[in-house]
Structures are given as structure tokens and as C-alpha cells.
ROSE-4610 file (N, C-alpha, C; in Angstrom, 1 decimal, always signed):
// ROSE-4610
residu = [M/M/M/F/F/F/F/F/F/G/G/G/D/D/D/K/K/K/C/C/C/Y/Y/Y/L/L/L/S/S/S/P/P/P/V/V/V/D/D/D/S/S/S/S/S/S/H/H/H/I/I/I/V/V/V/E/E/E/F/F/F/T/T/T/D/D/D/W/W/W/L/L/L/D/D/D/D/D/D/I/I/I/D/D/D/V/V/V/L/L/L/R/R/R/N/N/N/L/L/L/T/T/T/L/L/L/Y/Y/Y/N/N/N/G/G/G/I/I/I/N/N/N/S/S/S/F/F/F/G/G/G/I/I/I/S/S/S/P/P/P/S/S/S/P/P/P/E/E/E/N/N/N/F/F/F/L/L/L/S/S/S/E/E/E/Y/Y/Y/S/S/S/Y/Y/Y/S/S/S/I/I/I/I/I/I/D/D/D/Q/Q/Q/K/K/K/D/D/D/D/D/D/K/K/K/F/F/F/I/I/I/G/G/G/Y/Y/Y/C/C/C/G/G/G/F/F/F/L/L/L/N/N/N/V/V/V/D/D/D/Q/Q/Q/E/E/E/N/N/N/N/N/N/I/I/I/G/G/G/E/E/E/V/V/V/G/G/G/I/I/I/I/I/I/I/I/I/G/G/G/E/E/E/E/E/E/Y/Y/Y/R/R/R/N/N/N/K/K/K/G/G/G/Y/Y/Y/G/G/G/E/E/E/E/E/E/A/A/A/L/L/L/L/L/L/L/L/L/L/L/L/L/L/L/N/N/N/Y/Y/Y/G/G/G/F/F/F/L/L/L/V/V/V/L/L/L/W/W/W/I/I/I/T/T/T/K/K/K/I/I/I/K/K/K/A/A/A/R/R/R/M/M/M/F/F/F/E/E/E/N/N/N/N/N/N/T/T/T/S/S/S/A/A/A/I/I/I/K/K/K/F/F/F/C/C/C/E/E/E/R/R/R/I/I/I/G/G/G/F/F/F/K/K/K/Q/Q/Q/I/I/I/E/E/E/A/A/A/N/N/N/Q/Q/Q/E/E/E/A/A/A/L/L/L/L/L/L/F/F/F/N/N/N/M/M/M/E/E/E/K/K/K/H/H/H/N/N/N/I/I/I/V/V/V/Y/Y/Y/M/M/M/E/E/E/M/M/M/A/A/A/S/S/S/K/K/K/E/E/E/F/F/F/K/K/K/K/K/K/I/I/I/A/A/A/G/G/G/A/A/A/D/D/D/L/L/L/F/F/F/S/S/S/L/L/L/D/D/D/I/I/I/F/F/F/K/K/K/N/N/N]
num = [1/1/1/2/2/2/3/3/3/4/4/4/5/5/5/6/6/6/7/7/7/8/8/8/9/9/9/10/10/10/11/11/11/12/12/12/13/13/13/14/14/14/15/15/15/16/16/16/17/17/17/18/18/18/19/19/19/20/20/20/21/21/21/22/22/22/23/23/23/24/24/24/25/25/25/26/26/26/27/27/27/28/28/28/29/29/29/30/30/30/31/31/31/32/32/32/33/33/33/34/34/34/35/35/35/36/36/36/37/37/37/38/38/38/39/39/39/40/40/40/41/41/41/42/42/42/43/43/43/44/44/44/45/45/45/46/46/46/47/47/47/48/48/48/49/49/49/50/50/50/51/51/51/52/52/52/53/53/53/54/54/54/55/55/55/56/56/56/57/57/57/58/58/58/59/59/59/60/60/60/61/61/61/62/62/62/63/63/63/64/64/64/65/65/65/66/66/66/67/67/67/68/68/68/69/69/69/70/70/70/71/71/71/72/72/72/73/73/73/74/74/74/75/75/75/76/76/76/77/77/77/78/78/78/79/79/79/80/80/80/81/81/81/82/82/82/83/83/83/84/84/84/85/85/85/86/86/86/87/87/87/88/88/88/89/89/89/90/90/90/91/91/91/92/92/92/93/93/93/94/94/94/95/95/95/96/96/96/97/97/97/98/98/98/99/99/99/100/100/100/101/101/101/102/102/102/103/103/103/104/104/104/105/105/105/106/106/106/107/107/107/108/108/108/109/109/109/110/110/110/111/111/111/112/112/112/113/113/113/114/114/114/115/115/115/116/116/116/117/117/117/118/118/118/119/119/119/120/120/120/121/121/121/122/122/122/123/123/123/124/124/124/125/125/125/126/126/126/127/127/127/128/128/128/129/129/129/130/130/130/131/131/131/132/132/132/133/133/133/134/134/134/135/135/135/136/136/136/137/137/137/138/138/138/139/139/139/140/140/140/141/141/141/142/142/142/143/143/143/144/144/144/145/145/145/146/146/146/147/147/147/148/148/148/149/149/149/150/150/150/151/151/151/152/152/152/153/153/153/154/154/154/155/155/155/156/156/156/157/157/157/158/158/158/159/159/159/160/160/160/161/161/161/162/162/162/163/163/163/164/164/164/165/165/165/166/166/166/167/167/167/168/168/168/169/169/169/170/170/170/171/171/171/172/172/172/173/173/173/174/174/174/175/175/175/176/176/176/177/177/177/178/178/178/179/179/179/180/180/180/181/181/181/182/182/182/183/183/183/184/184/184]
x = [-15.9/-16.5/-17.6/-18.7/-19.5/-20.8/-21.7/-23.2/-24.3/-24.4/-25.7/-27.2/-28.3/-29.4/-29.4/-28.8/-29.1/-28.0/-26.5/-25.4/-24.1/-22.9/-21.9/-20.5/-19.8/-18.6/-17.8/-16.5/-15.7/-14.7/-13.6/-12.2/-12.3/-11.4/-11.7/-11.5/-11.5/-11.3/-10.7/-9.8/-9.5/-10.4/-11.7/-12.4/-12.9/-13.3/-13.8/-13.5/-11.9/-10.8/-11.5/-12.1/-12.3/-13.6/-14.8/-15.9/-15.7/-14.2/-14.3/-13.1/-12.4/-12.2/-12.7/-13.8/-15.0/-15.5/-15.8/-16.3/-15.4/-14.2/-13.2/-13.0/-13.7/-13.3/-14.2/-15.4/-16.5/-16.7/-16.8/-16.5/-17.2/-18.5/-19.4/-19.1/-18.4/-18.2/-17.1/-15.8/-14.3/-15.2/-16.0/-16.6/-16.5/-16.7/-17.0/-16.4/-15.4/-14.5/-13.2/-13.2/-12.1/-11.7/-11.5/-10.5/-9.5/-8.9/-7.6/-6.9/-5.8/-4.8/-4.1/-4.6/-3.6/-4.2/-5.8/-6.1/-5.1/-5.0/-3.8/-4.7/-4.3/-5.5/-6.4/-5.0/-6.2/-7.4/-7.6/-8.5/-8.2/-6.9/-6.8/-7.1/-7.5/-8.2/-7.2/-7.9/-7.1/-7.2/-6.1/-6.4/-6.2/-7.3/-8.0/-6.9/-5.7/-4.4/-4.2/-5.3/-4.4/-5.7/-7.3/-8.4/-8.1/-7.1/-7.1/-6.5/-6.8/-5.9/-5.7/-5.4/-5.1/-6.8/-7.4/-8.8/-10.0/-9.8/-10.6/-11.4/-13.0/-14.0/-14.8/-14.9/-15.8/-17.3/-18.5/-19.4/-20.5/-20.9/-21.9/-23.3/-24.2/-25.5/-25.7/-26.0/-26.9/-27.7/-28.6/-29.5/-29.0/-27.5/-27.4/-25.7/-25.0/-23.6/-22.9/-23.5/-23.1/-22.0/-21.2/-19.9/-21.2/-21.4/-21.9/-21.2/-20.4/-19.7/-18.4/-17.8/-16.3/-16.4/-15.8/-15.6/-13.9/-14.5/-12.7/-12.3/-11.7/-10.3/-9.0/-9.6/-8.2/-7.3/-7.3/-5.9/-6.4/-5.9/-5.9/-4.9/-4.4/-3.5/-3.9/-3.1/-3.5/-2.9/-1.4/-1.3/-2.3/-3.1/-4.5/-5.3/-5.3/-6.8/-8.4/-7.2/-8.2/-8.3/-9.9/-9.6/-11.0/-10.3/-10.8/-11.8/-12.9/-13.7/-13.6/-14.3/-15.0/-15.2/-16.5/-17.0/-17.8/-17.9/-18.3/-20.0/-20.4/-21.5/-22.2/-22.3/-22.5/-23.9/-24.3/-24.9/-26.5/-27.4/-28.4/-28.9/-27.6/-27.4/-27.9/-27.7/-27.5/-28.9/-29.3/-30.6/-31.7/-30.8/-31.5/-30.9/-30.4/-30.2/-28.9/-28.0/-27.0/-25.8/-25.7/-24.8/-24.6/-25.6/-25.7/-25.4/-25.9/-26.2/-24.2/-24.0/-22.3/-21.3/-21.3/-21.0/-21.1/-22.2/-22.6/-21.9/-22.1/-21.3/-19.2/-18.7/-17.9/-16.8/-17.9/-18.0/-17.9/-18.8/-18.9/-17.5/-17.0/-15.7/-14.9/-14.7/-14.0/-13.6/-15.2/-14.9/-15.0/-15.2/-15.1/-13.8/-13.5/-12.0/-11.0/-11.3/-9.9/-9.3/-10.5/-10.7/-9.9/-10.7/-10.8/-11.6/-11.1/-12.0/-13.2/-12.1/-13.1/-12.4/-14.0/-13.9/-14.3/-13.4/-13.3/-14.0/-14.8/-14.8/-15.1/-14.6/-14.5/-14.8/-15.7/-16.8/-16.5/-17.0/-16.8/-18.0/-18.1/-19.3/-20.5/-20.3/-21.4/-22.1/-21.3/-21.9/-22.8/-23.6/-24.8/-26.2/-25.3/-26.2/-25.0/-23.8/-23.0/-23.1/-23.2/-23.1/-24.2/-25.4/-27.2/-26.9/-26.4/-26.1/-25.0/-24.0/-23.6/-23.9/-24.5/-25.5/-26.3/-27.3/-28.4/-27.6/-26.1/-25.7/-25.6/-25.3/-24.8/-23.3/-23.1/-21.4/-22.0/-21.1/-21.2/-19.9/-20.6/-19.6/-18.4/-17.2/-16.5/-15.2/-15.2/-14.9/-15.0/-15.2/-14.9/-13.8/-13.4/-11.9/-11.9/-11.3/-12.1/-11.1/-11.1/-10.5/-9.6/-9.9/-8.8/-8.3/-9.4/-8.8/-8.9/-7.9/-8.0/-8.5/-9.5/-10.0/-10.5/-9.9/-10.8/-10.5/-9.6/-8.4/-9.6/-10.1/-11.0/-11.0/-11.0/-10.9/-12.2/-12.5/-13.5/-13.3/-14.4/-14.0/-14.9/-13.8/-13.7/-15.2/-15.4/-16.3/-15.9/-15.3/-15.0/-15.6/-16.3/-17.3/-16.5/-17.2/-16.5/-17.8/-17.1/-17.9/-17.0/-17.4/-16.7/-17.2/-16.4/-17.3/-18.1/-18.4/-19.8/-21.1/-20.8/-22.0/-22.5/-21.3/-22.2/-22.9/-22.1/-23.3/-23.9/-24.4/-26.0/-26.4/-25.9/-27.3/-27.4/-26.3/-25.9/-27.6/-27.1/-28.0/-26.8/-27.4/-26.7/-26.6/-27.8/-27.7/-26.6/-26.3/-25.4/-23.8/-23.8/-22.5/-22.0/-21.9/-21.5/-21.1/-20.1/-19.6/-20.4/-22.1/-22.8/-22.6/-21.8/-21.4/-20.6/-20.3/-19.3/-20.0/-20.5/-21.5/-20.6/-20.7/-19.9/-20.6]
y = [+18.2/+17.5/+18.1/+16.8/+16.8/+16.2/+17.0/+17.1/+16.6/+15.4/+15.2/+15.2/+14.4/+14.7/+14.2/+12.5/+11.3/+11.2/+11.1/+11.1/+12.2/+12.0/+13.1/+12.2/+12.9/+12.2/+13.0/+12.8/+13.0/+12.5/+13.0/+11.9/+11.4/+10.1/+8.9/+9.1/+8.9/+9.0/+8.0/+8.0/+6.7/+5.8/+6.6/+5.6/+4.7/+5.0/+4.4/+2.8/+2.8/+1.8/+0.7/+0.4/-0.6/-1.2/-0.3/-1.4/-1.3/-0.2/-1.0/-2.2/-2.7/-4.2/-4.9/-4.6/-5.6/-6.5/-5.3/-5.2/-6.5/-6.1/-7.0/-8.3/-8.8/-10.0/-10.9/-10.0/-10.7/-11.2/-12.3/-13.5/-12.4/-12.5/-11.9/-10.8/-10.3/-8.4/-8.7/-9.8/-10.3/-10.3/-11.0/-12.3/-11.2/-9.9/-9.3/-8.0/-7.9/-6.7/-7.3/-6.6/-6.7/-6.0/-4.7/-3.8/-3.6/-4.9/-5.1/-5.7/-5.3/-6.6/-7.3/-7.6/-7.7/-9.1/-9.6/-10.9/-12.2/-13.1/-13.9/-15.1/-16.7/-17.4/-18.1/-17.8/-18.5/-17.8/-16.7/-15.5/-15.2/-15.2/-13.9/-12.7/-11.8/-10.9/-9.8/-9.0/-7.4/-6.5/-5.8/-4.3/-2.9/-2.9/-1.1/-0.4/-0.6/+0.7/+0.3/-0.8/-1.2/-0.3/+0.0/+1.0/+2.3/+2.9/+4.3/+5.2/+5.8/+6.6/+8.2/+8.6/+9.9/+10.7/+9.7/+9.8/+9.3/+9.0/+8.1/+8.4/+8.7/+9.3/+8.2/+8.7/+7.6/+8.2/+7.4/+7.6/+8.1/+9.1/+9.1/+9.3/+9.4/+9.5/+10.7/+12.0/+13.0/+12.9/+12.2/+12.0/+12.3/+11.2/+11.0/+11.1/+11.6/+11.5/+10.0/+9.3/+7.8/+7.4/+6.9/+6.5/+4.8/+5.0/+4.3/+2.9/+3.7/+2.8/+3.8/+3.1/+3.8/+4.3/+4.9/+4.8/+6.2/+5.5/+6.2/+6.3/+7.0/+6.4/+5.7/+4.1/+3.8/+3.8/+4.4/+4.3/+5.8/+6.8/+7.9/+7.6/+8.1/+8.3/+9.4/+10.8/+11.9/+11.9/+11.7/+11.6/+11.5/+10.5/+9.9/+10.7/+11.3/+11.8/+10.9/+9.4/+8.3/+8.0/+7.5/+7.0/+6.0/+5.0/+4.1/+3.8/+4.0/+4.1/+2.6/+2.7/+1.0/+2.1/+1.1/+1.5/+0.5/+0.4/-0.3/+0.2/-0.2/+0.3/-1.2/-0.3/-1.1/-2.3/-2.9/-4.3/-3.2/-3.0/-2.3/-1.0/-0.3/+0.6/+0.8/-0.8/-1.1/-1.2/-0.7/-0.8/+0.3/+1.3/+2.7/+4.4/+3.8/+4.6/+5.3/+5.0/+5.5/+5.5/+4.3/+4.2/+5.2/+5.0/+5.3/+7.3/+7.8/+9.2/+9.3/+8.5/+8.2/+8.8/+7.4/+7.6/+8.6/+9.2/+10.3/+11.5/+11.7/+13.1/+12.4/+11.1/+11.3/+11.3/+10.9/+10.8/+12.8/+13.1/+14.3/+15.1/+14.8/+15.4/+15.4/+13.8/+13.1/+14.1/+14.5/+15.0/+16.5/+16.9/+18.7/+18.9/+18.3/+19.0/+18.2/+16.9/+16.4/+16.1/+16.7/+16.8/+15.3/+14.5/+13.2/+13.3/+12.3/+12.8/+11.2/+10.0/+8.7/+8.1/+7.3/+6.9/+5.6/+4.6/+2.9/+2.7/+1.2/+0.4/-1.1/-1.8/-3.6/-4.3/-5.0/-6.0/-7.6/-8.8/-9.8/-9.9/-10.7/-10.8/-11.4/-12.2/-12.6/-11.6/-10.7/-9.3/-8.7/-9.1/-8.6/-7.5/-7.9/-5.6/-5.2/-5.2/-4.2/-3.3/-4.7/-4.6/-3.6/-4.2/-2.9/-1.5/-2.0/-0.4/+0.7/-0.1/+1.2/+1.4/+0.3/+0.7/+1.5/+1.7/+2.9/+3.5/+4.1/+5.2/+6.1/+5.1/+5.3/+5.2/+4.0/+3.0/+2.4/+2.0/+1.2/+0.2/-0.9/-2.1/-2.0/-2.1/-1.8/-3.0/-4.3/-5.7/-5.8/-7.6/-8.4/-9.7/-9.9/-10.9/-11.6/-13.5/-14.4/-15.0/-15.5/-16.2/-15.1/-13.6/-12.6/-12.3/-13.3/-12.9/-13.9/-14.4/-15.5/-15.6/-16.0/-16.1/-16.5/-17.8/-18.8/-20.4/-19.7/-20.9/-21.1/-20.0/-20.1/-18.8/-19.5/-17.9/-17.6/-16.1/-15.3/-14.8/-14.5/-13.3/-12.1/-10.7/-9.7/-8.9/-8.4/-6.6/-5.7/-5.3/-3.7/-2.9/-1.8/-1.0/+0.7/+1.7/+2.9/+4.4/+5.2/+6.7/+7.4/+8.3/+9.7/+11.2/+12.0/+13.0/+13.3/+13.9/+14.6/+13.2/+11.9/+11.2/+11.8/+11.9/+12.0/+13.1/+14.5/+15.6/+16.2/+14.5/+14.4/+13.5/+12.6/+12.5/+12.8/+13.7/+14.2/+16.3/+16.4/+17.3/+18.3/+19.5/+21.4/+21.4/+20.1/+21.0/+20.1/+18.9/+18.2/+18.7/+18.6/+19.0/+20.6/+20.8/+22.1/+21.7/+23.2/+23.0/+23.6/+23.1/+22.8/+22.3/+20.8/+19.4/+19.9/+21.5/+21.6/+22.8/+22.1/+23.4/+23.1/+24.8/+24.7/+24.2]
z = [+30.0/+30.9/+29.2/+28.8/+27.9/+28.1/+27.6/+28.2/+27.7/+27.6/+26.8/+27.6/+27.2/+28.3/+29.7/+29.0/+29.8/+31.2/+30.5/+30.8/+30.1/+31.4/+30.4/+30.8/+29.5/+29.4/+30.9/+31.5/+32.4/+32.4/+32.6/+32.6/+33.6/+33.2/+33.9/+35.8/+36.6/+37.3/+38.7/+39.1/+39.7/+40.7/+41.5/+41.7/+41.1/+39.9/+39.0/+38.4/+38.6/+38.3/+38.7/+40.1/+41.4/+40.1/+39.9/+39.2/+38.3/+37.1/+35.8/+36.1/+36.9/+36.8/+36.7/+38.1/+38.1/+37.1/+36.0/+34.4/+33.6/+34.0/+33.2/+33.4/+34.7/+35.3/+34.9/+34.5/+34.0/+32.6/+32.5/+31.4/+30.0/+30.5/+29.8/+29.2/+30.0/+29.4/+28.3/+28.7/+28.0/+26.9/+27.0/+25.1/+24.5/+24.7/+23.3/+23.4/+23.5/+23.9/+23.2/+21.7/+20.6/+20.4/+21.6/+21.5/+22.1/+22.7/+23.9/+23.0/+23.3/+22.4/+23.4/+24.9/+25.3/+26.3/+25.8/+26.0/+25.5/+26.1/+25.5/+25.0/+24.7/+24.4/+25.5/+27.1/+28.0/+28.6/+28.0/+28.3/+29.5/+29.8/+31.2/+30.7/+32.3/+32.2/+32.3/+31.5/+30.8/+32.2/+32.1/+32.9/+32.6/+33.5/+33.1/+32.2/+32.7/+32.3/+30.7/+30.2/+28.9/+28.1/+28.9/+27.9/+28.3/+29.2/+29.0/+28.4/+27.9/+26.9/+27.1/+26.5/+26.5/+26.2/+25.6/+24.8/+25.7/+27.1/+28.2/+28.7/+29.0/+29.6/+30.1/+31.6/+32.8/+31.9/+31.5/+31.4/+32.8/+33.0/+34.0/+34.6/+35.1/+34.9/+35.3/+34.9/+34.8/+36.0/+36.5/+37.7/+38.8/+39.2/+40.4/+40.5/+39.0/+39.2/+39.7/+38.8/+39.0/+37.9/+38.5/+37.1/+36.6/+35.2/+34.8/+33.3/+33.1/+32.1/+31.8/+30.7/+29.8/+28.6/+28.0/+26.5/+26.3/+24.6/+24.8/+23.3/+22.8/+21.6/+22.3/+21.7/+22.0/+20.9/+20.0/+18.9/+18.6/+18.7/+17.4/+16.5/+15.4/+14.8/+13.6/+14.4/+14.2/+12.7/+12.5/+11.3/+10.0/+10.2/+9.2/+9.5/+10.8/+11.4/+11.2/+12.1/+12.0/+13.4/+14.5/+15.0/+15.5/+16.5/+16.8/+18.4/+18.2/+19.7/+20.5/+21.2/+22.2/+23.7/+23.9/+24.9/+25.7/+26.7/+28.3/+29.1/+28.8/+29.5/+30.9/+32.6/+33.2/+32.4/+33.1/+32.9/+33.1/+34.1/+34.6/+33.6/+33.3/+32.1/+30.5/+30.3/+29.3/+28.4/+26.8/+26.2/+26.9/+27.7/+28.1/+27.4/+26.4/+25.6/+26.1/+27.0/+27.7/+26.9/+26.2/+25.5/+23.8/+24.0/+22.3/+22.9/+23.5/+23.6/+24.2/+24.7/+25.2/+24.4/+23.0/+22.2/+20.7/+20.9/+20.4/+20.5/+22.1/+22.3/+22.2/+22.3/+21.9/+20.6/+20.0/+18.5/+18.0/+18.2/+18.0/+18.7/+19.8/+20.2/+19.4/+18.7/+18.5/+17.1/+16.2/+14.4/+15.0/+15.9/+16.3/+16.6/+18.2/+18.2/+18.4/+18.3/+17.8/+16.3/+15.2/+13.8/+13.1/+13.9/+12.8/+12.1/+10.9/+9.9/+9.7/+10.1/+9.9/+11.5/+12.0/+13.1/+13.1/+13.6/+13.8/+14.4/+14.5/+15.3/+15.2/+16.1/+15.7/+16.6/+16.3/+17.6/+17.1/+17.9/+17.3/+16.3/+15.2/+14.1/+14.5/+16.1/+16.6/+17.4/+18.6/+18.9/+18.1/+17.4/+16.7/+16.9/+19.0/+19.4/+19.3/+19.3/+19.1/+17.7/+16.4/+15.2/+15.1/+15.4/+15.5/+16.2/+17.0/+18.1/+16.7/+16.3/+15.9/+14.2/+13.5/+12.8/+12.9/+14.0/+14.1/+14.5/+14.9/+15.0/+13.8/+12.5/+10.8/+10.9/+11.4/+11.3/+10.4/+9.5/+7.8/+8.3/+8.2/+7.7/+6.6/+7.4/+5.7/+5.7/+6.3/+6.1/+7.5/+6.9/+8.1/+8.0/+9.1/+9.2/+9.7/+9.3/+9.5/+10.6/+11.7/+12.5/+13.1/+13.3/+13.2/+14.6/+15.8/+17.0/+17.8/+18.5/+19.6/+20.7/+21.6/+22.6/+23.4/+24.3/+24.9/+24.4/+23.7/+22.9/+21.4/+21.1/+20.2/+19.0/+17.7/+17.0/+16.7/+16.3/+16.6/+15.0/+14.2/+13.4/+13.7/+13.4/+13.4/+12.6/+12.6/+12.5/+12.3/+11.2/+11.0/+10.8/+11.6/+10.8/+10.8/+10.0/+10.3/+9.6/+10.7/+9.6/+9.8/+8.4/+8.3/+8.7/+8.9/+9.7/+9.0/+7.4/+6.9/+6.5/+7.3/+7.8/+8.7/+9.8/+11.0/+11.6/+10.5/+10.8/+10.4/+8.9/+8.1/+9.7/+9.8/+11.2/+12.7/+12.6/+14.5/+14.2/+12.5/+12.9/+13.7/+13.2/+13.6/+14.7/+15.6/+17.2/+18.2/+17.3/+18.0/+17.6/+16.5/+15.6/+16.2/+17.3/+18.0/+19.1/+19.8/+21.3/+22.0/+21.7/+22.5/+24.1/+23.5/+24.5/+25.6/+25.6/+26.9/+27.3/+28.6/+29.2/+30.9/+31.1/+32.3/+34.0]
């Protein structure tokens, strides 16, 4: 487990799958997910199994141990030391700092433990809140693909962002970029 001030990351528990599935059935959540390869042109809901990987974590509120979201590395290329992150936060916990802290914990884990040297994220171009969120954490836009993803019978532009480990270390500082995230 990885601990922050507001939340901690825990291995995905089967009891969280029901709530997670409800989020994936919400069109407002789906329209912002580019990290899923299984959405077809008819907008059929994805299954949680497509999001869960060896590096997937439940985001748990420190105050009451409540499941509030999911984050993880959806694609990890160990040969080239590159990973791609994704995050979903329950609606009542958005814009309160939980997502930022969870992503910082995940980035710390990726850079420090998995030895990833570059972490990427992708989002729909019209998801300006996700773009600003990633920029605030330190991601830089590297490219945009026009009409790269078909969703709900419409083509959408995708923005790709990335952060290198040396950039994260400058931003996070010595206090976060350490093994202090592993508490007993």
C-alpha cells in the first residue's frame, strides 16, 4: 500500500468492482475514458477486467477507509521503461485533491519501484479538466491525434502527455520521491 495525507492506494479488492462497474456504466464517465481499447462504435460499456492490471490500485479515503476511485498503469513496457497511467475518481471526491494525491503516489511508485523512466497519459482533447489536471502535476503535451478514437459514432481527437522521472523528481521534491510512501 502507498500512503498520502488524504488517501492511500491499496490492491484492488473484489468488493470495489460493483461500484467501479457502476462508474463504467455512466456515459459521463465513459465519454472521458480514452484508456480503454474495447469501446466499440456503438458505445457499449467496458468491463472492469479491461482496466485491471498487475499495477492497478483502489484509491481509499484515509478518513473512513472508503473506496473512492481507481488508478493504475494500464500499459507498462518494461523493455523501454515506459508506462501509461489512468485514473477514475468517484464524483463526490472530484476537485478535492484526492485525484492529484493518488496520481502523485502512483507516479512515485512507477518511477521509484518499477524503474519507469517515462510515464504517459492520454485524454480526449475536449476534456480540458483532465489536461489541466495533468499539466498541474507536471505532464507536458507531446502530441495530438486528430480523429484518433471512435466513440458514440463520432471521431474524437486525443491528446498525449508525458512526464520523465527527472522532471517528476524536480516537481515532487525529496519528501515525496522516497520510500516514505510505504507505511506499515
